[in-house]
C-alpha positions as CSV (number, residue, x, y, z in Angstrom):
1,X,31.0,-0.9,-15.4
2,X,27.6,-0.3,-17.0
3,X,24.7,-1.2,-14.7
4,X,21.1,-1.4,-15.7
5,X,18.3,-0.9,-13.1
6,X,15.0,-2.5,-13.7
7,X,12.0,-1.1,-11.7
8,X,9.2,-3.6,-12.5
9,X,5.7,-4.7,-11.4
10,X,5.6,-8.3,-10.2
11,X,2.6,-10.6,-9.6
12,X,2.8,-12.9,-6.6
13,X,3.1,-16.5,-7.7
14,X,2.9,-15.7,-11.4
15,X,6.3,-17.2,-12.1
16,X,5.9,-17.4,-15.8
17,X,5.0,-13.7,-16.3
18,X,7.6,-12.5,-13.7
19,X,10.3,-14.6,-15.4
20,X,9.3,-13.4,-18.9
21,X,9.5,-9.8,-17.7
22,X,12.9,-10.3,-16.0
23,X,14.4,-12.1,-19.0
24,X,13.1,-9.5,-21.4
25,X,14.9,-6.8,-19.5
26,X,18.1,-8.9,-19.3
27,X,18.1,-9.1,-23.1
28,X,17.4,-5.4,-23.3
29,X,20.3,-4.7,-21.0
30,X,22.5,-6.9,-23.2
31,X,21.6,-4.8,-26.2
32,X,22.5,-1.7,-24.2
33,X,25.9,-3.3,-23.5
34,X,25.3,-3.4,-19.7
35,X,27.6,-5.5,-17.6
36,X,25.0,-6.0,-14.8
37,X,21.3,-5.6,-14.4
38,X,19.6,-5.3,-11.0
39,X,16.0,-6.3,-10.1
40,X,14.2,-5.9,-6.8
41,X,13.6,-8.0,-3.6
42,X,11.8,-11.3,-4.1
43,X,11.3,-10.3,-7.8
44,X,11.0,-14.0,-8.9
45,X,7.9,-14.7,-6.7
46,X,6.5,-11.3,-6.0
47,X,6.3,-9.5,-2.6
48,X,4.9,-10.4,-0.1
49,X,4.3,-14.1,-0.7
50,X,3.2,-14.7,2.9
51,X,2.2,-18.3,3.7
52,X,2.8,-19.4,0.1
53,X,6.4,-19.7,1.4
54,X,5.2,-22.6,3.5
55,X,4.3,-24.6,0.4
56,X,7.0,-26.8,-0.9
57,X,6.0,-26.6,-4.5
58,X,6.1,-22.8,-4.3
59,X,9.7,-22.8,-3.2
60,X,10.7,-25.4,-5.8
61,X,9.1,-23.3,-8.5
62,X,11.0,-20.2,-7.2
63,X,14.3,-22.1,-7.4
64,X,13.5,-23.6,-10.8
65,X,12.6,-20.2,-12.2
66,X,15.8,-18.7,-10.8
67,X,17.9,-21.3,-12.6
68,X,15.9,-20.7,-15.8
69,X,16.7,-17.0,-15.6
70,X,20.3,-17.7,-14.9
71,X,20.7,-19.5,-18.2
72,X,20.0,-16.1,-19.9
73,X,22.9,-14.5,-18.1
74,X,25.6,-15.0,-20.7
75,X,27.9,-12.0,-21.2
76,X,25.9,-10.2,-18.5
77,X,25.2,-10.6,-14.8
78,X,22.0,-10.1,-13.0
79,X,20.8,-9.7,-9.4
80,X,17.4,-11.0,-8.6
81,X,15.4,-11.6,-5.4
82,X,14.3,-15.1,-4.5
83,X,13.6,-17.2,-1.4
84,X,16.2,-19.9,-0.9
85,X,16.6,-23.0,1.2
86,X,18.5,-23.0,4.5
87,X,20.8,-26.0,4.2
88,X,22.0,-25.6,7.8
89,X,20.9,-27.8,10.7
90,X,19.4,-24.9,12.7
91,X,16.9,-22.1,12.1
92,X,14.0,-21.6,9.7
93,X,14.1,-23.5,6.4
94,X,14.3,-20.4,4.2
95,X,16.3,-17.3,3.5
96,X,15.2,-14.1,1.8
97,X,18.0,-13.9,-0.7
98,X,19.6,-12.0,-3.5
99,X,21.0,-14.2,-6.3
100,X,24.0,-13.1,-8.4
101,X,23.5,-14.8,-11.8
102,X,26.4,-15.1,-14.2
103,X,27.8,-17.4,-16.9
104,X,24.4,-19.2,-17.0
105,X,24.4,-20.2,-13.3
106,X,23.8,-18.8,-9.8
107,X,27.3,-17.9,-8.8
108,X,26.7,-16.2,-5.4
109,X,23.9,-15.9,-2.9
110,X,23.4,-13.1,-0.3
111,X,20.8,-13.5,2.4
112,X,18.9,-10.7,4.1
113,X,20.0,-10.0,7.6
114,X,17.5,-7.7,9.2
115,X,14.0,-9.2,8.9
116,X,11.2,-6.7,9.6
117,X,8.4,-7.7,11.9
118,X,6.5,-4.5,12.2
119,X,3.3,-3.1,10.6
120,X,2.6,-5.1,7.4
121,X,5.9,-7.0,7.6
122,X,6.3,-10.4,9.1
123,X,9.4,-11.8,7.5
124,X,10.9,-13.4,10.6
125,X,7.9,-15.8,10.5
126,X,9.3,-17.3,7.4
127,X,13.0,-16.5,7.1
128,X,16.3,-17.2,8.9
129,X,18.4,-14.0,9.3
130,X,21.8,-13.9,7.6
131,X,25.0,-14.2,9.7
132,X,27.7,-14.2,7.1
133,X,29.0,-11.2,5.2
134,X,31.0,-11.1,2.0
135,X,31.6,-8.8,-1.0
136,X,30.8,-9.7,-4.6
137,X,33.7,-9.0,-6.9
138,X,32.7,-8.4,-10.5
139,X,34.4,-6.5,-13.4
140,X,37.0,-5.2,-11.0
141,X,34.3,-3.7,-8.8
142,X,33.6,-4.7,-5.2
143,X,29.9,-4.8,-4.6
144,X,28.2,-4.8,-1.2
145,X,24.9,-6.4,-1.9
146,X,22.1,-5.7,0.6
147,X,18.4,-6.3,0.8
148,X,15.9,-3.6,1.8
149,X,15.8,-3.4,5.6
150,X,19.6,-4.1,5.9
151,X,20.1,-0.4,5.2
152,X,17.3,0.8,7.5
153,X,18.3,-0.3,11.0
154,X,21.3,-0.7,13.2
155,X,20.0,-3.9,14.9
156,X,22.5,-6.3,16.4
157,X,23.9,-8.8,13.9
158,X,27.0,-9.7,15.8
159,X,28.2,-8.9,19.4
160,X,31.7,-9.1,20.6
161,X,32.7,-8.8,24.3
162,X,35.8,-6.8,25.1
163,X,36.4,-5.3,28.5
164,X,32.8,-6.0,29.4
165,X,31.5,-3.8,26.6
166,X,29.1,-5.0,23.8
167,X,29.8,-3.6,20.3
168,X,26.9,-3.5,17.9
169,X,27.4,-3.6,14.1
170,X,25.0,-3.2,11.2
171,X,25.1,-5.3,8.0
172,X,26.6,-2.4,6.1
173,X,29.2,-1.9,8.8
174,X,30.3,-5.5,8.3
175,X,30.5,-5.1,4.6
176,X,32.2,-1.7,4.7
177,X,35.2,-3.4,6.4
178,X,35.7,-5.1,3.1
179,X,36.1,-1.8,1.3
180,X,33.3,-2.0,-1.3
181,X,33.3,0.3,-4.3
182,X,29.5,0.4,-4.5
183,X,26.5,-0.6,-2.4
184,X,23.5,-2.2,-4.2
185,X,20.2,-2.4,-2.2
186,X,17.3,-4.4,-3.7
187,X,14.0,-3.6,-2.0
188,X,10.3,-4.1,-1.7
189,X,9.5,-0.8,0.1
190,X,5.8,0.2,0.1
191,X,4.5,3.7,-0.3
192,X,3.2,5.8,2.6
193,X,2.5,9.5,2.2
194,X,3.6,10.4,5.7
195,X,6.9,8.5,5.7
196,X,7.8,8.8,2.0
197,X,10.9,11.0,2.8
198,X,12.4,8.4,5.1
199,X,13.7,6.1,2.4
200,X,15.7,8.9,0.8
201,X,17.1,10.0,4.2
202,X,18.2,6.4,5.0
203,X,20.0,6.1,1.7
204,X,21.6,9.5,2.1
205,X,22.7,8.9,5.7
206,X,24.3,5.5,4.8
207,X,26.1,6.9,1.7
208,X,27.5,9.8,3.7
209,X,28.5,7.7,6.7
210,X,30.3,5.1,4.6
211,X,31.4,7.4,1.8
212,X,30.2,5.0,-0.8
213,X,27.6,5.3,-3.6
214,X,24.3,3.4,-3.2
215,X,22.1,2.0,-6.0
216,X,18.6,1.4,-4.7
217,X,16.2,-0.7,-6.8
218,X,12.6,-0.8,-5.6
219,X,9.6,-2.3,-7.3
220,X,6.3,-0.8,-8.3
221,X,2.8,-2.2,-8.4
222,X,0.1,-3.2,-5.9
223,X,-0.5,-6.6,-4.3
224,X,-4.0,-6.1,-2.7
225,X,-3.4,-3.6,0.2
226,X,0.3,-2.9,-0.3
227,X,1.3,-0.4,-3.0
228,X,4.9,0.0,-4.2
229,X,5.8,3.3,-5.7
230,X,9.3,2.6,-7.2
231,X,11.4,5.7,-6.9
232,X,14.5,3.7,-7.3
233,X,17.5,6.0,-7.1
234,X,21.3,6.5,-7.1
235,X,22.9,8.3,-4.2
236,X,26.5,9.5,-4.4
237,X,29.0,9.3,-1.5
238,X,28.1,12.9,-0.4
239,X,24.5,11.7,0.1
240,X,23.1,13.5,-2.9
241,X,20.5,11.9,-5.2
242,X,22.1,11.9,-8.6
243,X,19.3,9.9,-10.4
244,X,15.8,8.9,-9.6
245,X,13.4,6.6,-11.5
246,X,9.7,7.0,-12.1
247,X,7.0,7.0,-9.4
248,X,4.2,4.5,-9.7
249,X,5.4,3.4,-13.1
250,X,7.8,0.7,-14.4
251,X,11.1,2.2,-15.4
252,X,14.5,1.1,-16.7
253,X,17.8,2.9,-17.0
254,X,21.5,2.2,-17.7
255,X,24.2,4.1,-15.9
256,X,28.0,4.0,-15.8
257,X,29.4,3.2,-12.3
258,X,31.3,6.5,-12.6
259,X,28.0,8.3,-12.6
260,X,27.3,7.1,-9.0
261,X,30.0,9.4,-7.8
262,X,28.9,12.5,-9.7
263,X,27.4,15.6,-8.1
264,X,23.7,15.8,-8.1
265,X,21.8,16.7,-11.2
266,X,18.3,16.1,-9.8
267,X,15.9,19.1,-9.6
268,X,14.0,18.9,-6.4
269,X,10.2,19.1,-6.7
270,X,7.7,20.3,-4.1
271,X,6.0,17.4,-2.3
272,X,2.4,17.0,-3.3
273,X,0.8,14.7,-0.8
274,X,-2.6,14.5,-2.5
275,X,-1.2,13.9,-6.0
276,X,0.8,11.0,-4.6
277,X,-2.2,9.5,-2.8
278,X,-4.3,9.9,-6.0
279,X,-1.6,8.1,-8.1
280,X,-1.1,5.4,-5.5
281,X,-4.8,4.7,-5.3
282,X,-5.1,4.5,-9.1
283,X,-2.2,1.9,-9.2
284,X,-3.8,0.0,-6.4
285,X,-7.2,-0.3,-8.1
286,X,-5.7,-1.2,-11.5
287,X,-3.5,-4.0,-10.1
288,X,-6.2,-5.4,-7.9
289,X,-8.5,-5.8,-10.9
290,X,-5.7,-6.9,-13.3
291,X,-4.0,-9.4,-11.0
292,X,-7.3,-10.9,-9.9
293,X,-8.6,-11.0,-13.5
294,X,-11.6,-8.8,-12.5
295,X,-13.2,-6.9,-15.3
296,X,-15.9,-4.7,-14.0
297,X,-17.1,-2.9,-10.8
298,X,-20.3,-1.7,-9.2
299,X,-20.8,0.9,-6.4
300,X,-23.6,2.8,-4.7
301,X,-23.6,6.5,-5.7
302,X,-25.2,8.6,-3.0
303,X,-24.4,12.1,-4.1
304,X,-21.9,12.4,-1.3
305,X,-18.2,13.1,-1.5
306,X,-16.9,9.6,-0.7
307,X,-18.8,7.7,-3.4
308,X,-18.0,10.5,-5.8
309,X,-14.3,10.2,-5.3
310,X,-14.4,6.4,-5.5
311,X,-16.3,6.5,-8.8
312,X,-14.0,9.1,-10.3
313,X,-10.9,7.1,-9.3
314,X,-12.4,3.8,-10.5
315,X,-13.5,5.2,-13.8
316,X,-9.9,6.5,-14.5
317,X,-8.3,3.2,-13.2
318,X,-10.4,0.6,-15.1
319,X,-12.4,2.6,-17.5
320,X,-15.9,4.1,-17.3
321,X,-17.4,1.5,-19.6
322,X,-16.5,-1.2,-17.0
323,X,-18.4,0.4,-14.1
324,X,-22.1,0.7,-13.3
325,X,-23.6,2.5,-10.3
326,X,-26.8,2.3,-8.4
327,X,-28.6,5.3,-7.0
328,X,-30.5,4.0,-4.0
329,X,-32.6,6.9,-2.6
330,X,-34.8,6.6,0.4
331,X,-37.4,9.0,1.8
332,X,-34.6,10.8,3.6
333,X,-32.4,11.3,0.5
334,X,-32.4,15.0,-0.6
335,X,-33.3,15.8,-4.2
336,X,-29.9,17.6,-4.7
337,X,-28.0,14.4,-3.7
338,X,-29.8,12.5,-6.5
339,X,-29.2,15.3,-8.9
340,X,-25.5,15.5,-8.0
341,X,-25.1,11.7,-8.4
342,X,-26.8,11.8,-11.8
343,X,-24.6,14.7,-12.9
344,X,-21.4,12.9,-11.8
345,X,-22.4,9.7,-13.6
346,X,-23.1,11.7,-16.8
347,X,-19.8,13.7,-16.5
348,X,-17.9,10.4,-16.4
349,X,-20.1,8.6,-18.9
350,X,-20.9,5.8,-16.4
351,X,-24.1,3.8,-16.6
352,X,-26.5,4.4,-13.7
353,X,-29.7,2.9,-12.5
354,X,-32.1,4.5,-9.9
355,X,-33.5,1.9,-7.5
356,X,-35.5,3.5,-4.7
357,X,-35.4,1.5,-1.4
358,X,-38.6,3.1,0.2
359,X,-40.9,0.1,-0.5
360,X,-38.3,-2.4,0.7
361,X,-37.7,-0.3,3.8
362,X,-41.4,-0.1,4.6
363,X,-41.8,-3.8,4.1
364,X,-39.0,-4.5,6.5
365,X,-40.4,-2.1,9.1
366,X,-43.8,-3.8,8.8
367,X,-42.3,-7.2,9.2
368,X,-40.4,-6.1,12.3
369,X,-43.3,-4.1,13.9
370,X,-44.4,-7.0,16.2
371,X,-40.9,-7.2,17.5
372,X,-40.0,-3.5,17.6
373,X,-43.3,-2.8,19.5
374,X,-43.6,0.8,18.5
375,X,-40.3,1.7,19.9
376,X,-39.0,5.1,18.7
377,X,-37.0,5.5,15.5
378,X,-33.3,4.8,16.2
379,X,-30.1,3.6,14.7
380,X,-31.8,0.3,13.9
381,X,-34.0,1.9,11.3
382,X,-31.0,3.8,9.9
383,X,-29.0,0.6,9.5
384,X,-31.9,-1.2,7.8
385,X,-31.6,1.4,5.0
386,X,-27.8,0.9,4.7
387,X,-28.2,-2.9,4.7
388,X,-31.0,-2.8,2.1
389,X,-28.6,-0.8,-0.1
390,X,-25.9,-3.4,0.5
391,X,-28.3,-6.2,-0.4
392,X,-29.2,-4.6,-3.7
393,X,-25.5,-3.8,-4.6
394,X,-24.5,-7.4,-3.8
395,X,-27.4,-8.6,-6.0
396,X,-26.1,-6.7,-9.0
397,X,-22.6,-7.8,-8.2
398,X,-23.7,-11.4,-8.2
399,X,-25.9,-11.2,-11.3
400,X,-23.4,-9.4,-13.5
401,X,-20.1,-10.4,-12.0
402,X,-19.2,-6.9,-11.0
403,X,-16.8,-6.3,-8.1
404,X,-18.4,-4.2,-5.4
405,X,-16.3,-1.2,-4.4
406,X,-16.5,0.0,-0.8
407,X,-16.9,3.8,-0.4
408,X,-16.1,4.3,3.4
409,X,-13.2,6.6,4.4
410,X,-10.7,6.2,7.2
411,X,-12.4,8.7,9.5
412,X,-15.6,6.7,9.4
413,X,-13.8,3.3,9.7
414,X,-11.9,4.6,12.7
415,X,-14.9,5.7,14.8
416,X,-17.3,3.0,13.6
417,X,-19.5,5.5,11.6
418,X,-20.5,2.7,9.2
419,X,-22.9,-0.2,9.1
420,X,-21.8,-3.9,9.1
421,X,-23.3,-5.7,6.1
422,X,-24.4,-2.3,4.7
423,X,-21.9,0.4,3.6
424,X,-19.1,-1.8,4.9
425,X,-19.8,-4.2,2.1
426,X,-17.3,-4.5,-0.8
427,X,-14.3,-6.5,-2.1
428,X,-11.9,-3.5,-2.0
429,X,-11.8,-0.4,0.1
430,X,-10.3,2.4,-1.9
431,X,-10.6,5.2,0.7
432,X,-10.3,3.2,3.9
433,X,-6.8,4.7,4.5
434,X,-7.8,8.2,3.5
435,X,-9.1,10.6,6.1
436,X,-12.2,12.6,5.3
437,X,-10.3,15.9,5.1
438,X,-8.1,14.3,2.4
439,X,-11.1,13.0,0.6
440,X,-12.2,16.5,0.0
441,X,-8.7,17.4,-1.2
442,X,-8.8,14.5,-3.5
443,X,-12.0,15.7,-5.0
444,X,-10.5,19.1,-5.6
445,X,-7.5,17.5,-7.2
446,X,-9.7,15.4,-9.5
447,X,-11.4,18.6,-10.5
448,X,-8.1,20.5,-11.2
449,X,-8.6,20.6,-15.0
450,X,-12.3,20.6,-15.2
451,X,-15.4,20.0,-13.0
452,X,-15.9,16.2,-12.8
453,X,-17.3,16.0,-9.3
454,X,-20.2,18.5,-8.9
455,X,-19.3,21.5,-6.9
456,X,-22.3,21.0,-4.7
457,X,-21.1,17.5,-3.7
458,X,-17.9,19.1,-2.4
459,X,-19.4,22.1,-0.6
460,X,-22.5,20.6,1.1
461,X,-22.2,19.4,4.7
462,X,-21.5,15.6,4.9
463,X,-24.5,13.5,5.7
464,X,-25.5,9.8,5.7
465,X,-29.1,10.9,5.0
466,X,-30.6,8.1,7.1
467,X,-32.9,10.4,9.1
468,X,-34.4,13.8,8.6
469,X,-31.9,16.7,8.3
470,X,-29.0,14.4,9.5
471,X,-25.4,15.7,9.4
472,X,-22.2,13.9,10.3
473,X,-21.5,16.8,12.7
474,X,-24.5,15.6,14.8
475,X,-22.5,12.6,15.9
476,X,-18.9,13.5,15.3
477,X,-16.5,16.4,15.9
478,X,-15.8,18.5,12.8
479,X,-13.5,16.5,10.5
480,X,-10.6,18.9,10.8
481,X,-10.4,18.2,14.5
482,X,-11.4,14.5,14.3
483,X,-8.8,13.7,11.7
484,X,-6.0,15.5,13.5
485,X,-6.8,13.5,16.7
486,X,-7.0,10.2,14.7
487,X,-3.7,10.8,13.0
488,X,-2.0,11.4,16.4
489,X,-3.6,8.2,17.8
490,X,-3.3,5.9,14.9
491,X,-0.3,6.9,12.8
492,X,1.8,8.4,15.5
493,X,0.5,6.1,18.3
494,X,0.3,8.8,20.9
495,X,-1.5,8.3,24.2
496,X,-4.6,10.1,25.3
497,X,-2.6,12.5,27.5
498,X,0.0,13.1,24.9
499,X,-2.7,14.2,22.5
500,X,-4.5,16.4,25.0
501,X,-1.1,18.0,25.8
502,X,-1.0,19.2,22.2
503,X,-3.9,21.5,22.9
504,X,-6.9,19.4,21.8
505,X,-10.1,19.5,23.9
506,X,-9.9,16.8,26.5
507,X,-13.5,15.6,26.1
508,X,-13.2,15.5,22.3
509,X,-10.1,13.4,22.6
510,X,-11.6,11.0,25.1
511,X,-14.8,10.6,22.9
512,X,-12.7,10.0,19.8
513,X,-10.4,7.4,21.3
514,X,-13.3,5.6,22.9
515,X,-15.0,5.4,19.5
516,X,-11.8,4.0,17.9
517,X,-11.3,1.4,20.6
518,X,-14.9,0.4,20.8
519,X,-15.2,-0.3,17.0
520,X,-12.3,-2.6,16.5
521,X,-14.7,-5.6,16.0
522,X,-16.2,-3.7,13.1
523,X,-12.9,-3.1,11.3
524,X,-12.1,-6.8,11.7
525,X,-14.8,-7.4,9.0
526,X,-13.7,-4.6,6.8
527,X,-12.7,-5.3,3.1
528,X,-9.0,-5.1,2.1
529,X,-7.9,-1.4,2.3
530,X,-5.5,0.2,-0.2
531,X,-2.6,1.3,2.1
532,X,-1.3,4.8,1.5
533,X,-0.2,5.8,5.1
534,X,2.3,4.3,7.5
535,X,-0.5,2.7,9.6
536,X,-3.6,1.5,7.8
537,X,-6.4,-0.6,9.2
538,X,-5.9,-4.3,8.3
539,X,-3.1,-6.8,8.9
540,X,-0.6,-4.0,9.6
541,X,-2.5,-2.9,12.7
542,X,-3.4,-5.8,15.0
543,X,-5.4,-4.9,18.0
544,X,-7.1,-7.5,20.2
545,X,-10.9,-7.4,19.8
546,X,-11.4,-8.1,23.5
547,X,-8.8,-5.8,24.9
548,X,-9.7,-3.6,27.9
549,X,-8.7,-0.1,27.2
550,X,-7.8,2.6,29.7
551,X,-10.1,5.1,28.0
């Protein structure tokens, strides 16, 4: 049997474009004499549809679109992902389903069993878990059709009592009893640089355990925070990857089912974390603008590393002609920062305007003088500068219709080293899931072929330049130490004592964790963050704002 795999970029709720893309690939597979073409999880409506699933007309359009696509499946079969109605008397009203389309109709429907409820996933909020398991027989091939998480976890899907013992089985265990020739898994599995290896391991472990080839079809594209990297693959019964599709790009291939049992032909490549983060961010920016029909962007260019990396990425993602930047120097801005910002803008061919904030700042201070009553310079005056910059950036955004890009990184967001209604402004945070140490590495990667970001921007000590001779190290531990502690606390979810036991200075760990916990209220008002790790700030990390912490 010839099987086509279609790794595509879907737009949530854009049924017409999603259907057009799916149908075009069905026709392409027909021309390639494929017997079956496979698309990813919830491909008809896009993933994740969230509370759109609670709208009746959304579900009706999903089902109507599925029937329209089925009509194209003559002399070929297709597997697509789609929410379907639960016709039973109990449970939630929807299933997360895979539809088998053939002879112009939907011939079989398979429901997802294991519904993830961790991190960014909240599927049990909407869907009823599957409880029935059956093989699809097509072209003398027995197919075990599964959906994403059904390969990831040995949760309980059925229990049987025998001699006072409880036996647990996974979805694939149930399907394996029916002797499938092949497993097909359709997925919407997002990218994260620190868990990227897990998907391959899960597929390999299942293939080896059940001695059956696995075809895994993921999607690519970004839907606001969540970025899908594709990397669809075929794994043989020995757990070897025999074919892998593109990363961060749409892709299509046709294989013979016999190829699924072949020895590996894939050359392993060294893992390049920074390159993957770079490519993920580019995809996230492009899709955020394209899918929202945004055309242009604005940002504040300070001469520092964060805004430099944001500008370089944005220019590559949406084009330098679609970006303008403001240089907003104050009396505390160094001359080299202004020079570095101008050099970067010129290197990229980006329009820039210099708008000093000194007069606005002095006016604000004079207006507040009767209230401040000659109190000494403090964080209040620092934040006035940041908020004046935010005011001017938003004014340009409103006047010209440019989307304001946030330039804060994950280290700053974690410890509250940012100003509400100032440098926290923006419609999209590009670096909010990238630690400062990795921002420097991104800058070096951007400069790999030629110097785009000025060398001085990368080498000088980081500073907010909101008071004389200010450096980030005045308030924070050095970033190598800070980021290492933050990773243990946020991504790995270790406790204070577990982190200290790894050899970190106790007082530094206590200070860092206190800062993280104390600034939860700030992050609640942060713009959407492009997610590249396993635990980004946003709706995948839900901490009560009023929680009392041990530290």
